N, C-alpha and C positions, 0 to 999 in steps of 0.2 A: 452388446452393450458397451459403451465407452467407459470412461472413468465413472466411479460411483458419484451420484448426484448429491450435492449438499442440500439437506432438507431441514425443516423446522418442526416444531411440536405438532402442528396440524397434520402434516403428512405422516408422522409417526403414529398419531392417534388413528388415522385412517388405516394404516397397516394393521394395527391391532384390531380395529373394528371389522375390517374385511376378512380377517383371519388369513391374511396372506403369509407366504413364506418369505422371509427376508433376513439379510445380514446387515446390521447397522453398526457402523464404527463411530464411536465418539472420539474425536481427535481435534487438536488445535495446531495452527500453523507454527507457533513459536516453539513447539516441543520437538526436540531431536528424535526421541523414540517414536513420536507420532509420524514424523517424516519417514522414518524407516518403515513403519507399519503401513503407511499410506501407499508406498510402492508395492508391498506384498498384497495389500487388500485390493489394489488396482489390478494386479495380475489375477487374483482370485475372482474378481468381478468379471474380467474378460473371459475366463474359463467357464464360469458358472452363472453369469448374468441372465442367461436364457432360462435357467431353472429356478432362480430365486432373485428377488429384487435386492440390489446392493446399494446402500446409502451411507452418507456421512453426516454426522451432526457435530457442529463446533459448539462445545459447551460454553465457550465465552460469548457466543452470539445467541445461544438458546439454553440458558441456565435452567429453565423450568423442565425441559426434557431430561437434563442431566439429573436434577434432583428427583424427579418423578421415577426415574429408572435406577436410582441409587448408584449413580456413577461417581466413584470416589477416586479413581485412578484412570489416567489416559495414557495410551490408547486402550479402549475396551471395545470389543465386538460382541454385540448381542445377536443370538440366533433366535429368530421368531418363527413360530409355526402355529397355525390354528388359533391365532389371536393371543398367544402366550409366549413369554420368554422361555425358551427351552434350555438355553445354556449361554454362558458368556466366557469370553477369552480375554484375559487381562494381560497387558504388556505386549511387547514385541514377540511375535511367534512366527515360525516358518510356515510357509503355505501348506505343508502337509498336515500341520495341526488344524488349520482351518478346514481343510478337506475332510479330515477325520470327524471333526465336530459336525460338519454339514451332513456327512453320511449317517452319523449316529443320531443327531437330533432333528434333522430336516427330512432326510430321505427315508429313514426307518418307518416301517408301517406302524409299529408300536413305539411311541415316544415315551421315554422315561421322563419323569418330572424333574427338570432342572439338572444342571451339571456345570462344571467350570473347569477351565484350564488356567492355572495361575503359574 
């Protein structure tokens, strides 16, 4: 997979409905922390894009998705499995944090309900 695709509410709704595994980053072009996280998320997507779908939503272009998912700070990465948000990562984080969250909340046979890295 190349860089994560920019999506809108309809695609996010489909991910939840299809019970797909995904990592979705809420990020805006004007934000310096988002630019940093975009590079990290892009590398994460290159490594793991065959195992889970990786997408980006710009809350400035899709405010409904941001509100529906209670996004209050950007960048925020949601980890979705079986049609539910399993965890979220708020702020700029190293790739190893994303990898640990993927292992714990996406790969694990028994997913704990919810988690976050702030």
